[in-house]
mmCIF file of the N, C-alpha and C atoms, coordinates in Angstrom:
data_MODEL
# 
_entry.id   MODEL 
# 
loop_
_atom_site.group_PDB 
_atom_site.id 
_atom_site.type_symbol 
_atom_site.label_atom_id 
_atom_site.label_alt_id 
_atom_site.label_comp_id 
_atom_site.label_asym_id 
_atom_site.label_entity_id 
_atom_site.label_seq_id 
_atom_site.pdbx_PDB_ins_code 
_atom_site.Cartn_x 
_atom_site.Cartn_y 
_atom_site.Cartn_z 
_atom_site.occupancy 
_atom_site.B_iso_or_equiv 
_atom_site.pdbx_formal_charge 
_atom_site.auth_seq_id 
_atom_site.auth_comp_id 
_atom_site.auth_asym_id 
_atom_site.auth_atom_id 
_atom_site.pdbx_PDB_model_num 
ATOM 1   N N  . MET A 1 1  ? 0.676   -1.255  -0.100  1.00 0.00 ? 1  MET A N  1 
ATOM 2   C CA . MET A 1 1  ? 0.096   0.056   -0.068  1.00 0.00 ? 1  MET A CA 1 
ATOM 3   C C  . MET A 1 1  ? 0.833   1.141   0.060   1.00 0.00 ? 1  MET A C  1 
ATOM 4   N N  . ARG A 1 2  ? 0.529   2.196   -0.694  1.00 0.00 ? 2  ARG A N  1 
ATOM 5   C CA . ARG A 1 2  ? 1.173   3.513   -1.055  1.00 0.00 ? 2  ARG A CA 1 
ATOM 6   C C  . ARG A 1 2  ? 0.200   4.572   -1.075  1.00 0.00 ? 2  ARG A C  1 
ATOM 7   N N  . ASP A 1 3  ? 0.142   5.582   -0.389  1.00 0.00 ? 3  ASP A N  1 
ATOM 8   C CA . ASP A 1 3  ? -0.710  6.649   -0.197  1.00 0.00 ? 3  ASP A CA 1 
ATOM 9   C C  . ASP A 1 3  ? -2.111  6.206   -0.464  1.00 0.00 ? 3  ASP A C  1 
ATOM 10  N N  . GLY A 1 4  ? -2.486  5.116   0.364   1.00 0.00 ? 4  GLY A N  1 
ATOM 11  C CA . GLY A 1 4  ? -3.848  4.597   0.178   1.00 0.00 ? 4  GLY A CA 1 
ATOM 12  C C  . GLY A 1 4  ? -4.353  3.867   -0.811  1.00 0.00 ? 4  GLY A C  1 
ATOM 13  N N  . ALA A 1 5  ? -3.150  3.774   -1.723  1.00 0.00 ? 5  ALA A N  1 
ATOM 14  C CA . ALA A 1 5  ? -3.826  2.653   -3.014  1.00 0.00 ? 5  ALA A CA 1 
ATOM 15  C C  . ALA A 1 5  ? -2.573  1.349   -2.892  1.00 0.00 ? 5  ALA A C  1 
ATOM 16  N N  . LEU A 1 6  ? -3.191  0.427   -3.825  1.00 0.00 ? 6  LEU A N  1 
ATOM 17  C CA . LEU A 1 6  ? -2.463  -1.055  -3.518  1.00 0.00 ? 6  LEU A CA 1 
ATOM 18  C C  . LEU A 1 6  ? -1.453  -0.757  -4.967  1.00 0.00 ? 6  LEU A C  1 
ATOM 19  N N  . VAL A 1 7  ? -0.122  -0.886  -4.722  1.00 0.00 ? 7  VAL A N  1 
ATOM 20  C CA . VAL A 1 7  ? 0.747   -1.204  -5.599  1.00 0.00 ? 7  VAL A CA 1 
ATOM 21  C C  . VAL A 1 7  ? 0.975   -2.665  -6.044  1.00 0.00 ? 7  VAL A C  1 
ATOM 22  N N  . VAL A 1 8  ? 0.821   -2.906  -7.395  1.00 0.00 ? 8  VAL A N  1 
ATOM 23  C CA . VAL A 1 8  ? 0.820   -4.332  -7.711  1.00 0.00 ? 8  VAL A CA 1 
ATOM 24  C C  . VAL A 1 8  ? 1.819   -4.075  -9.019  1.00 0.00 ? 8  VAL A C  1 
ATOM 25  N N  . ARG A 1 9  ? 2.682   -4.960  -8.963  1.00 0.00 ? 9  ARG A N  1 
ATOM 26  C CA . ARG A 1 9  ? 3.736   -5.086  -10.339 1.00 0.00 ? 9  ARG A CA 1 
ATOM 27  C C  . ARG A 1 9  ? 3.151   -6.637  -11.061 1.00 0.00 ? 9  ARG A C  1 
ATOM 28  N N  . VAL A 1 10 ? 3.260   -6.759  -12.325 1.00 0.00 ? 10 VAL A N  1 
ATOM 29  C CA . VAL A 1 10 ? 2.995   -7.783  -12.634 1.00 0.00 ? 10 VAL A CA 1 
ATOM 30  C C  . VAL A 1 10 ? 4.042   -8.129  -14.183 1.00 0.00 ? 10 VAL A C  1 
ATOM 31  N N  . GLN A 1 11 ? 4.298   -9.147  -14.604 1.00 0.00 ? 11 GLN A N  1 
ATOM 32  C CA . GLN A 1 11 ? 5.575   -9.327  -15.593 1.00 0.00 ? 11 GLN A CA 1 
ATOM 33  C C  . GLN A 1 11 ? 4.615   -9.157  -16.774 1.00 0.00 ? 11 GLN A C  1 
ATOM 34  N N  . ALA A 1 12 ? 3.418   -9.488  -17.033 1.00 0.00 ? 12 ALA A N  1 
ATOM 35  C CA . ALA A 1 12 ? 2.997   -9.285  -18.435 1.00 0.00 ? 12 ALA A CA 1 
ATOM 36  C C  . ALA A 1 12 ? 3.125   -8.196  -19.197 1.00 0.00 ? 12 ALA A C  1 
ATOM 37  N N  . PRO A 1 13 ? 3.327   -8.243  -20.245 1.00 0.00 ? 13 PRO A N  1 
ATOM 38  C CA . PRO A 1 13 ? 3.173   -7.259  -21.031 1.00 0.00 ? 13 PRO A CA 1 
ATOM 39  C C  . PRO A 1 13 ? 2.067   -6.190  -21.205 1.00 0.00 ? 13 PRO A C  1 
ATOM 40  N N  . PRO A 1 14 ? 2.077   -5.125  -21.378 1.00 0.00 ? 14 PRO A N  1 
ATOM 41  C CA . PRO A 1 14 ? 1.049   -4.339  -21.504 1.00 0.00 ? 14 PRO A CA 1 
ATOM 42  C C  . PRO A 1 14 ? 0.425   -4.178  -23.254 1.00 0.00 ? 14 PRO A C  1 
ATOM 43  N N  . ILE A 1 15 ? 0.334   -5.584  -23.778 1.00 0.00 ? 15 ILE A N  1 
ATOM 44  C CA . ILE A 1 15 ? -0.129  -5.580  -25.012 1.00 0.00 ? 15 ILE A CA 1 
ATOM 45  C C  . ILE A 1 15 ? -1.440  -6.721  -25.156 1.00 0.00 ? 15 ILE A C  1 
ATOM 46  N N  . ASP A 1 16 ? -2.536  -6.118  -25.781 1.00 0.00 ? 16 ASP A N  1 
ATOM 47  C CA . ASP A 1 16 ? -3.762  -7.001  -25.681 1.00 0.00 ? 16 ASP A CA 1 
ATOM 48  C C  . ASP A 1 16 ? -4.260  -7.213  -24.572 1.00 0.00 ? 16 ASP A C  1 
ATOM 49  N N  . GLY A 1 17 ? -4.101  -6.073  -23.516 1.00 0.00 ? 17 GLY A N  1 
ATOM 50  C CA . GLY A 1 17 ? -4.816  -6.379  -22.439 1.00 0.00 ? 17 GLY A CA 1 
ATOM 51  C C  . GLY A 1 17 ? -4.288  -7.507  -21.431 1.00 0.00 ? 17 GLY A C  1 
ATOM 52  N N  . ARG A 1 18 ? -2.887  -7.989  -21.981 1.00 0.00 ? 18 ARG A N  1 
ATOM 53  C CA . ARG A 1 18 ? -2.496  -8.969  -20.979 1.00 0.00 ? 18 ARG A CA 1 
ATOM 54  C C  . ARG A 1 18 ? -2.097  -8.809  -19.564 1.00 0.00 ? 18 ARG A C  1 
ATOM 55  N N  . ALA A 1 19 ? -1.538  -7.498  -19.244 1.00 0.00 ? 19 ALA A N  1 
ATOM 56  C CA . ALA A 1 19 ? -1.121  -7.271  -17.910 1.00 0.00 ? 19 ALA A CA 1 
ATOM 57  C C  . ALA A 1 19 ? -2.564  -6.469  -17.308 1.00 0.00 ? 19 ALA A C  1 
ATOM 58  N N  . ASN A 1 20 ? -3.228  -6.022  -17.722 1.00 0.00 ? 20 ASN A N  1 
ATOM 59  C CA . ASN A 1 20 ? -4.724  -6.092  -17.055 1.00 0.00 ? 20 ASN A CA 1 
ATOM 60  C C  . ASN A 1 20 ? -5.205  -7.461  -16.623 1.00 0.00 ? 20 ASN A C  1 
ATOM 61  N N  . ASP A 1 21 ? -5.315  -8.371  -17.540 1.00 0.00 ? 21 ASP A N  1 
ATOM 62  C CA . ASP A 1 21 ? -5.598  -9.848  -17.093 1.00 0.00 ? 21 ASP A CA 1 
ATOM 63  C C  . ASP A 1 21 ? -4.763  -10.402 -15.974 1.00 0.00 ? 21 ASP A C  1 
ATOM 64  N N  . ALA A 1 22 ? -3.455  -9.970  -16.109 1.00 0.00 ? 22 ALA A N  1 
ATOM 65  C CA . ALA A 1 22 ? -2.753  -10.630 -15.186 1.00 0.00 ? 22 ALA A CA 1 
ATOM 66  C C  . ALA A 1 22 ? -2.845  -9.857  -13.747 1.00 0.00 ? 22 ALA A C  1 
ATOM 67  N N  . LEU A 1 23 ? -3.304  -8.925  -13.552 1.00 0.00 ? 23 LEU A N  1 
ATOM 68  C CA . LEU A 1 23 ? -3.417  -7.891  -12.639 1.00 0.00 ? 23 LEU A CA 1 
ATOM 69  C C  . LEU A 1 23 ? -4.770  -8.471  -12.083 1.00 0.00 ? 23 LEU A C  1 
ATOM 70  N N  . CYS A 1 24 ? -5.850  -9.002  -12.874 1.00 0.00 ? 24 CYS A N  1 
ATOM 71  C CA . CYS A 1 24 ? -7.127  -8.932  -12.107 1.00 0.00 ? 24 CYS A CA 1 
ATOM 72  C C  . CYS A 1 24 ? -7.072  -10.701 -11.762 1.00 0.00 ? 24 CYS A C  1 
ATOM 73  N N  . ARG A 1 25 ? -6.115  -11.380 -12.305 1.00 0.00 ? 25 ARG A N  1 
ATOM 74  C CA . ARG A 1 25 ? -6.058  -12.910 -11.711 1.00 0.00 ? 25 ARG A CA 1 
ATOM 75  C C  . ARG A 1 25 ? -5.342  -12.798 -10.596 1.00 0.00 ? 25 ARG A C  1 
ATOM 76  N N  . LEU A 1 26 ? -4.292  -11.996 -10.554 1.00 0.00 ? 26 LEU A N  1 
ATOM 77  C CA . LEU A 1 26 ? -3.306  -11.752 -9.179  1.00 0.00 ? 26 LEU A CA 1 
ATOM 78  C C  . LEU A 1 26 ? -3.930  -11.469 -8.162  1.00 0.00 ? 26 LEU A C  1 
ATOM 79  N N  . VAL A 1 27 ? -4.892  -10.325 -8.471  1.00 0.00 ? 27 VAL A N  1 
ATOM 80  C CA . VAL A 1 27 ? -5.789  -9.787  -7.372  1.00 0.00 ? 27 VAL A CA 1 
ATOM 81  C C  . VAL A 1 27 ? -6.860  -10.612 -6.684  1.00 0.00 ? 27 VAL A C  1 
ATOM 82  N N  . ALA A 1 28 ? -7.355  -11.385 -7.745  1.00 0.00 ? 28 ALA A N  1 
ATOM 83  C CA . ALA A 1 28 ? -8.560  -12.152 -7.381  1.00 0.00 ? 28 ALA A CA 1 
ATOM 84  C C  . ALA A 1 28 ? -7.965  -13.361 -6.284  1.00 0.00 ? 28 ALA A C  1 
ATOM 85  N N  . LYS A 1 29 ? -7.031  -13.871 -6.907  1.00 0.00 ? 29 LYS A N  1 
ATOM 86  C CA . LYS A 1 29 ? -6.421  -15.093 -6.049  1.00 0.00 ? 29 LYS A CA 1 
ATOM 87  C C  . LYS A 1 29 ? -5.771  -14.808 -4.658  1.00 0.00 ? 29 LYS A C  1 
ATOM 88  N N  . HIS A 1 30 ? -5.344  -13.455 -4.691  1.00 0.00 ? 30 HIS A N  1 
ATOM 89  C CA . HIS A 1 30 ? -5.007  -12.979 -3.476  1.00 0.00 ? 30 HIS A CA 1 
ATOM 90  C C  . HIS A 1 30 ? -6.132  -12.839 -2.248  1.00 0.00 ? 30 HIS A C  1 
ATOM 91  N N  . VAL A 1 31 ? -7.317  -12.208 -2.760  1.00 0.00 ? 31 VAL A N  1 
ATOM 92  C CA . VAL A 1 31 ? -8.555  -12.062 -1.962  1.00 0.00 ? 31 VAL A CA 1 
ATOM 93  C C  . VAL A 1 31 ? -9.586  -13.306 -2.080  1.00 0.00 ? 31 VAL A C  1 
ATOM 94  N N  . GLY A 1 32 ? -8.841  -14.342 -2.797  1.00 0.00 ? 32 GLY A N  1 
ATOM 95  C CA . GLY A 1 32 ? -9.958  -15.222 -2.848  1.00 0.00 ? 32 GLY A CA 1 
ATOM 96  C C  . GLY A 1 32 ? -11.201 -15.326 -3.429  1.00 0.00 ? 32 GLY A C  1 
ATOM 97  N N  . LEU A 1 33 ? -11.284 -14.742 -4.663  1.00 0.00 ? 33 LEU A N  1 
ATOM 98  C CA . LEU A 1 33 ? -12.300 -14.458 -5.838  1.00 0.00 ? 33 LEU A CA 1 
ATOM 99  C C  . LEU A 1 33 ? -11.995 -15.168 -6.583  1.00 0.00 ? 33 LEU A C  1 
ATOM 100 N N  . ALA A 1 34 ? -13.044 -15.613 -7.546  1.00 0.00 ? 34 ALA A N  1 
ATOM 101 C CA . ALA A 1 34 ? -12.717 -16.216 -9.050  1.00 0.00 ? 34 ALA A CA 1 
ATOM 102 C C  . ALA A 1 34 ? -12.171 -14.891 -9.811  1.00 0.00 ? 34 ALA A C  1 
ATOM 103 N N  . PRO A 1 35 ? -11.604 -14.816 -10.886 1.00 0.00 ? 35 PRO A N  1 
ATOM 104 C CA . PRO A 1 35 ? -11.075 -14.216 -11.772 1.00 0.00 ? 35 PRO A CA 1 
ATOM 105 C C  . PRO A 1 35 ? -12.253 -13.421 -12.609 1.00 0.00 ? 35 PRO A C  1 
ATOM 106 N N  . SER A 1 36 ? -13.161 -13.928 -12.762 1.00 0.00 ? 36 SER A N  1 
ATOM 107 C CA . SER A 1 36 ? -14.239 -13.319 -13.391 1.00 0.00 ? 36 SER A CA 1 
ATOM 108 C C  . SER A 1 36 ? -15.008 -12.328 -12.405 1.00 0.00 ? 36 SER A C  1 
ATOM 109 N N  . LYS A 1 37 ? -14.821 -12.318 -11.112 1.00 0.00 ? 37 LYS A N  1 
ATOM 110 C CA . LYS A 1 37 ? -15.554 -11.225 -10.335 1.00 0.00 ? 37 LYS A CA 1 
ATOM 111 C C  . LYS A 1 37 ? -14.460 -10.129 -10.074 1.00 0.00 ? 37 LYS A C  1 
ATOM 112 N N  . VAL A 1 38 ? -13.259 -9.914  -10.851 1.00 0.00 ? 38 VAL A N  1 
ATOM 113 C CA . VAL A 1 38 ? -12.212 -8.781  -10.729 1.00 0.00 ? 38 VAL A CA 1 
ATOM 114 C C  . VAL A 1 38 ? -12.277 -8.231  -12.231 1.00 0.00 ? 38 VAL A C  1 
ATOM 115 N N  . ALA A 1 39 ? -12.598 -6.992  -12.466 1.00 0.00 ? 39 ALA A N  1 
ATOM 116 C CA . ALA A 1 39 ? -12.343 -6.153  -13.693 1.00 0.00 ? 39 ALA A CA 1 
ATOM 117 C C  . ALA A 1 39 ? -11.849 -4.829  -13.403 1.00 0.00 ? 39 ALA A C  1 
ATOM 118 N N  . VAL A 1 40 ? -11.097 -4.587  -14.612 1.00 0.00 ? 40 VAL A N  1 
ATOM 119 C CA . VAL A 1 40 ? -10.602 -2.856  -14.560 1.00 0.00 ? 40 VAL A CA 1 
ATOM 120 C C  . VAL A 1 40 ? -11.642 -2.086  -15.271 1.00 0.00 ? 40 VAL A C  1 
ATOM 121 N N  . ARG A 1 41 ? -12.132 -1.063  -14.061 1.00 0.00 ? 41 ARG A N  1 
ATOM 122 C CA . ARG A 1 41 ? -13.304 -0.412  -14.584 1.00 0.00 ? 41 ARG A CA 1 
ATOM 123 C C  . ARG A 1 41 ? -12.932 1.082   -15.111 1.00 0.00 ? 41 ARG A C  1 
ATOM 124 N N  . ARG A 1 42 ? -11.581 1.407   -14.474 1.00 0.00 ? 42 ARG A N  1 
ATOM 125 C CA . ARG A 1 42 ? -10.744 2.717   -15.330 1.00 0.00 ? 42 ARG A CA 1 
ATOM 126 C C  . ARG A 1 42 ? -9.460  2.485   -15.164 1.00 0.00 ? 42 ARG A C  1 
ATOM 127 N N  . GLY A 1 43 ? -8.939  3.237   -16.239 1.00 0.00 ? 43 GLY A N  1 
ATOM 128 C CA . GLY A 1 43 ? -7.706  3.218   -16.376 1.00 0.00 ? 43 GLY A CA 1 
ATOM 129 C C  . GLY A 1 43 ? -6.997  1.936   -17.327 1.00 0.00 ? 43 GLY A C  1 
ATOM 130 N N  . ALA A 1 44 ? -7.805  1.225   -18.090 1.00 0.00 ? 44 ALA A N  1 
ATOM 131 C CA . ALA A 1 44 ? -7.352  0.040   -18.741 1.00 0.00 ? 44 ALA A CA 1 
ATOM 132 C C  . ALA A 1 44 ? -6.144  0.185   -19.572 1.00 0.00 ? 44 ALA A C  1 
ATOM 133 N N  . GLY A 1 45 ? -5.904  1.476   -19.915 1.00 0.00 ? 45 GLY A N  1 
ATOM 134 C CA . GLY A 1 45 ? -4.776  1.983   -20.734 1.00 0.00 ? 45 GLY A CA 1 
ATOM 135 C C  . GLY A 1 45 ? -3.749  2.554   -20.196 1.00 0.00 ? 45 GLY A C  1 
ATOM 136 N N  . ALA A 1 46 ? -4.026  2.876   -18.784 1.00 0.00 ? 46 ALA A N  1 
ATOM 137 C CA . ALA A 1 46 ? -3.075  3.566   -17.723 1.00 0.00 ? 46 ALA A CA 1 
ATOM 138 C C  . ALA A 1 46 ? -2.583  2.738   -17.020 1.00 0.00 ? 46 ALA A C  1 
ATOM 139 N N  . ARG A 1 47 ? -1.115  3.430   -16.009 1.00 0.00 ? 47 ARG A N  1 
ATOM 140 C CA . ARG A 1 47 ? -0.620  2.450   -15.006 1.00 0.00 ? 47 ARG A CA 1 
ATOM 141 C C  . ARG A 1 47 ? -1.714  2.605   -13.887 1.00 0.00 ? 47 ARG A C  1 
ATOM 142 N N  . ASP A 1 48 ? -2.412  3.602   -13.602 1.00 0.00 ? 48 ASP A N  1 
ATOM 143 C CA . ASP A 1 48 ? -3.365  4.040   -12.208 1.00 0.00 ? 48 ASP A CA 1 
ATOM 144 C C  . ASP A 1 48 ? -4.398  3.179   -12.924 1.00 0.00 ? 48 ASP A C  1 
ATOM 145 N N  . LYS A 1 49 ? -5.195  2.268   -12.064 1.00 0.00 ? 49 LYS A N  1 
ATOM 146 C CA . LYS A 1 49 ? -6.283  1.637   -12.412 1.00 0.00 ? 49 LYS A CA 1 
ATOM 147 C C  . LYS A 1 49 ? -7.557  1.695   -11.379 1.00 0.00 ? 49 LYS A C  1 
ATOM 148 N N  . LEU A 1 50 ? -8.664  1.779   -11.561 1.00 0.00 ? 50 LEU A N  1 
ATOM 149 C CA . LEU A 1 50 ? -9.785  1.389   -10.672 1.00 0.00 ? 50 LEU A CA 1 
ATOM 150 C C  . LEU A 1 50 ? -10.262 -0.016  -11.053 1.00 0.00 ? 50 LEU A C  1 
ATOM 151 N N  . LEU A 1 51 ? -9.980  -0.944  -9.952  1.00 0.00 ? 51 LEU A N  1 
ATOM 152 C CA . LEU A 1 51 ? -10.360 -2.253  -10.076 1.00 0.00 ? 51 LEU A CA 1 
ATOM 153 C C  . LEU A 1 51 ? -12.106 -2.533  -9.480  1.00 0.00 ? 51 LEU A C  1 
ATOM 154 N N  . GLU A 1 52 ? -12.863 -3.110  -9.839  1.00 0.00 ? 52 GLU A N  1 
ATOM 155 C CA . GLU A 1 52 ? -14.022 -3.797  -9.434  1.00 0.00 ? 52 GLU A CA 1 
ATOM 156 C C  . GLU A 1 52 ? -14.166 -4.910  -8.947  1.00 0.00 ? 52 GLU A C  1 
ATOM 157 N N  . LEU A 1 53 ? -14.006 -5.423  -7.525  1.00 0.00 ? 53 LEU A N  1 
ATOM 158 C CA . LEU A 1 53 ? -14.125 -6.595  -6.924  1.00 0.00 ? 53 LEU A CA 1 
ATOM 159 C C  . LEU A 1 53 ? -15.804 -7.094  -6.782  1.00 0.00 ? 53 LEU A C  1 
ATOM 160 N N  . ARG A 1 54 ? -16.319 -7.900  -7.117  1.00 0.00 ? 54 ARG A N  1 
ATOM 161 C CA . ARG A 1 54 ? -17.802 -8.359  -6.822  1.00 0.00 ? 54 ARG A CA 1 
ATOM 162 C C  . ARG A 1 54 ? -17.506 -9.756  -5.955  1.00 0.00 ? 54 ARG A C  1 
ATOM 163 N N  . GLY A 1 55 ? -18.234 -9.666  -4.897  1.00 0.00 ? 55 GLY A N  1 
ATOM 164 C CA . GLY A 1 55 ? -18.360 -10.806 -4.138  1.00 0.00 ? 55 GLY A CA 1 
ATOM 165 C C  . GLY A 1 55 ? -17.509 -10.582 -2.570  1.00 0.00 ? 55 GLY A C  1 
ATOM 166 N N  . ILE A 1 56 ? -17.192 -9.286  -2.445  1.00 0.00 ? 56 ILE A N  1 
ATOM 167 C CA . ILE A 1 56 ? -16.336 -9.293  -1.365  1.00 0.00 ? 56 ILE A CA 1 
ATOM 168 C C  . ILE A 1 56 ? -16.487 -7.741  -0.569  1.00 0.00 ? 56 ILE A C  1 
ATOM 169 N N  . ASP A 1 57 ? -17.081 -7.819  0.665   1.00 0.00 ? 57 ASP A N  1 
ATOM 170 C CA . ASP A 1 57 ? -16.876 -6.363  1.253   1.00 0.00 ? 57 ASP A CA 1 
ATOM 171 C C  . ASP A 1 57 ? -15.960 -5.584  1.610   1.00 0.00 ? 57 ASP A C  1 
ATOM 172 N N  . GLY A 1 58 ? -16.241 -4.471  1.853   1.00 0.00 ? 58 GLY A N  1 
ATOM 173 C CA . GLY A 1 58 ? -14.928 -3.320  1.994   1.00 0.00 ? 58 GLY A CA 1 
ATOM 174 C C  . GLY A 1 58 ? -14.095 -3.655  3.232   1.00 0.00 ? 58 GLY A C  1 
ATOM 175 N N  . ALA A 1 59 ? -14.499 -4.286  4.446   1.00 0.00 ? 59 ALA A N  1 
ATOM 176 C CA . ALA A 1 59 ? -14.051 -4.699  5.560   1.00 0.00 ? 59 ALA A CA 1 
ATOM 177 C C  . ALA A 1 59 ? -13.316 -5.582  5.151   1.00 0.00 ? 59 ALA A C  1 
ATOM 178 N N  . THR A 1 60 ? -13.838 -6.879  4.658   1.00 0.00 ? 60 THR A N  1 
ATOM 179 C CA . THR A 1 60 ? -13.135 -7.846  4.284   1.00 0.00 ? 60 THR A CA 1 
ATOM 180 C C  . THR A 1 60 ? -11.863 -7.524  3.464   1.00 0.00 ? 60 THR A C  1 
ATOM 181 N N  . LEU A 1 61 ? -12.141 -6.830  2.451   1.00 0.00 ? 61 LEU A N  1 
ATOM 182 C CA . LEU A 1 61 ? -11.022 -6.684  1.537   1.00 0.00 ? 61 LEU A CA 1 
ATOM 183 C C  . LEU A 1 61 ? -9.826  -5.903  2.196   1.00 0.00 ? 61 LEU A C  1 
ATOM 184 N N  . ARG A 1 62 ? -9.870  -4.768  3.228   1.00 0.00 ? 62 ARG A N  1 
ATOM 185 C CA . ARG A 1 62 ? -8.991  -4.182  3.855   1.00 0.00 ? 62 ARG A CA 1 
ATOM 186 C C  . ARG A 1 62 ? -8.320  -5.191  4.922   1.00 0.00 ? 62 ARG A C  1 
ATOM 187 N N  . ARG A 1 63 ? -9.250  -6.188  5.246   1.00 0.00 ? 63 ARG A N  1 
ATOM 188 C CA . ARG A 1 63 ? -8.424  -7.103  6.199   1.00 0.00 ? 63 ARG A CA 1 
ATOM 189 C C  . ARG A 1 63 ? -7.467  -7.890  5.158   1.00 0.00 ? 63 ARG A C  1 
ATOM 190 N N  . VAL A 1 64 ? -8.023  -8.353  4.216   1.00 0.00 ? 64 VAL A N  1 
ATOM 191 C CA . VAL A 1 64 ? -7.027  -9.239  3.438   1.00 0.00 ? 64 VAL A CA 1 
ATOM 192 C C  . VAL A 1 64 ? -6.078  -8.411  2.989   1.00 0.00 ? 64 VAL A C  1 
ATOM 193 N N  . LEU A 1 65 ? -5.969  -7.249  2.699   1.00 0.00 ? 65 LEU A N  1 
ATOM 194 C CA . LEU A 1 65 ? -4.794  -6.607  1.981   1.00 0.00 ? 65 LEU A CA 1 
ATOM 195 C C  . LEU A 1 65 ? -3.992  -5.677  2.944   1.00 0.00 ? 65 LEU A C  1 
ATOM 196 N N  . ARG A 1 66 ? -4.424  -6.017  4.290   1.00 0.00 ? 66 ARG A N  1 
ATOM 197 C CA . ARG A 1 66 ? -3.424  -5.299  5.353   1.00 0.00 ? 66 ARG A CA 1 
ATOM 198 C C  . ARG A 1 66 ? -2.035  -6.165  5.385   1.00 0.00 ? 66 ARG A C  1 
ATOM 199 N N  . PRO A 1 67 ? -1.164  -5.231  5.285   1.00 0.00 ? 67 PRO A N  1 
ATOM 200 C CA . PRO A 1 67 ? 0.535   -5.764  5.272   1.00 0.00 ? 67 PRO A CA 1 
ATOM 201 C C  . PRO A 1 67 ? 0.597   -6.499  6.367   1.00 0.00 ? 67 PRO A C  1 
# 
């Protein structure tokens, strides 16, 4: 976490949405969701992204992401 945002790095190249897919899969695995429940809602072509996670509430998400 940095300045209230989750910082994630993936090795997939930013070509044809591969990096976004890798990000969604990584986040889904870490928080215990199916990859289909995680989607990029804003910033698909940018470094900063807004993700939508369906099936997890905010309190649980904060607890899971706590360092």
